[in-house]
C-alpha positions in Angstrom: 13.0 104.4 219.1 15.6 106.0 217.0 19.1 105.7 218.4 21.1 108.8 219.0 24.1 109.6 216.7 22.5 107.6 213.8 25.2 108.0 211.1 22.9 107.0 208.3 20.4 109.5 209.3 23.0 112.2 209.6 24.4 111.5 206.2 20.9 111.5 204.5 20.0 114.8 206.2 23.2 116.3 205.0 22.6 114.9 201.5 19.1 116.5 201.5 20.7 119.8 202.4 23.2 119.3 199.5 20.4 118.5 197.1 18.4 121.5 198.2 21.4 123.8 197.6 22.4 122.2 194.3 18.8 122.2 192.9 17.7 125.5 194.5 14.8 123.8 196.2 13.3 123.9 199.6 14.4 120.9 201.6 10.8 119.9 202.1 10.3 119.9 198.3 13.4 117.7 197.9 12.0 115.2 200.3 8.6 115.3 198.8 10.0 114.8 195.3 12.1 111.8 196.6 9.1 110.2 198.4 9.2 107.8 201.2 10.4 104.9 199.0 13.5 106.7 197.8 14.2 108.1 201.3 14.1 104.5 202.6 16.5 103.3 199.8 18.9 106.1 200.6 18.7 105.4 204.4 19.3 101.7 203.8 22.3 102.4 201.6 23.8 105.4 203.5 26.7 103.3 204.8 27.9 102.8 201.2 26.9 106.2 199.9 28.9 108.0 202.5 32.1 106.6 201.0 31.8 109.0 198.0 32.0 112.8 198.2 28.6 114.2 199.0 28.6 116.3 195.9 28.9 113.2 193.7 26.3 111.3 195.6 24.0 114.3 195.2 24.6 114.3 191.4 23.9 110.6 191.3 20.6 111.0 193.3 19.5 113.9 191.0 19.9 111.7 188.0 18.6 108.5 189.5 15.4 110.0 190.9 15.0 112.7 188.2 14.9 115.6 190.6 14.2 119.0 189.0 15.7 122.4 189.6 13.8 125.1 191.4 14.3 128.8 192.3 14.7 128.7 196.1 18.1 130.0 197.1 18.4 130.6 200.8 22.2 130.5 200.6 22.6 133.6 198.4 19.9 135.4 200.4 21.8 134.9 203.7 23.3 138.0 205.1 25.5 136.2 207.6 27.8 133.1 207.5 26.0 130.2 206.0 26.2 126.9 207.9 27.7 124.0 205.9 25.7 121.0 204.7 27.1 118.9 207.6 26.0 121.4 210.2 22.4 121.5 208.8 22.4 117.7 208.5 23.3 117.4 212.2 20.4 119.8 213.1 17.8 117.9 211.2 19.2 114.5 212.3 19.1 115.5 215.9 15.5 116.8 215.6 14.4 113.5 213.8 16.1 111.5 216.6 14.4 113.5 219.3 11.0 113.4 217.5 11.0 109.8 216.4 9.8 108.1 219.6 8.3 104.8 218.6 7.9 105.9 215.0 10.5 104.7 212.4 13.1 107.1 211.3 11.9 107.2 207.7 8.4 108.2 208.7 9.7 110.8 211.1 12.1 112.2 208.5 9.2 112.7 206.1 7.1 114.3 208.9 9.9 116.7 210.0 10.8 117.9 206.5 7.1 118.2 205.6 6.3 120.4 208.5 6.5 124.1 209.3 9.9 123.8 211.0 11.7 123.2 207.7 11.1 126.9 206.8 12.4 128.1 210.1 15.5 125.9 209.9 16.2 127.0 206.4 16.2 130.7 207.3 19.9 131.4 207.6 19.1 135.0 208.5 17.8 133.9 211.8 19.6 131.9 214.6 16.9 129.3 215.0 19.0 126.5 213.6 21.7 127.3 216.3 19.2 126.9 219.2 19.8 123.9 221.6 18.4 120.6 220.2 16.0 120.2 223.1 14.5 123.6 222.4 14.1 122.9 218.6 12.5 119.5 219.4 10.0 121.1 221.8 9.1 123.8 219.3 8.5 121.0 216.8 6.3 119.1 219.2 4.3 122.3 220.0 4.0 123.2 216.4 5.4 126.7 216.8 8.4 128.6 218.0 8.0 128.9 221.7 9.2 131.6 224.0 12.5 130.6 225.5 
């Protein structure tokens, strides 16, 4: 079971958010392009990676894993205040913690980012990402946004 307040997971989710913003790609596309092997490497090395500014780590990851630029830009499309990368990292990390159960973190991370919920969490014109963590986790488990 994934421990709560997993700092490596939090950093990697924040890094994925930074990569998505820098590359103008959906977060699911970033994770898919990285693949489970690279995600595992990043998770394993998060305690060292977090010592550098996240922007530098993102640049290094882009070069190391040859990530390409896209055209998705949810930041410029936002009509309201945009949450920072750390806020979104926390939202994803909490969801992965809550959804991991007996699965390993890497597998659950791949599953969460590859699911329908990535699109909902990346919509900064909605308030879904500000919902309570238990609600977001239950929506994920049910496979849809449920009535509150």
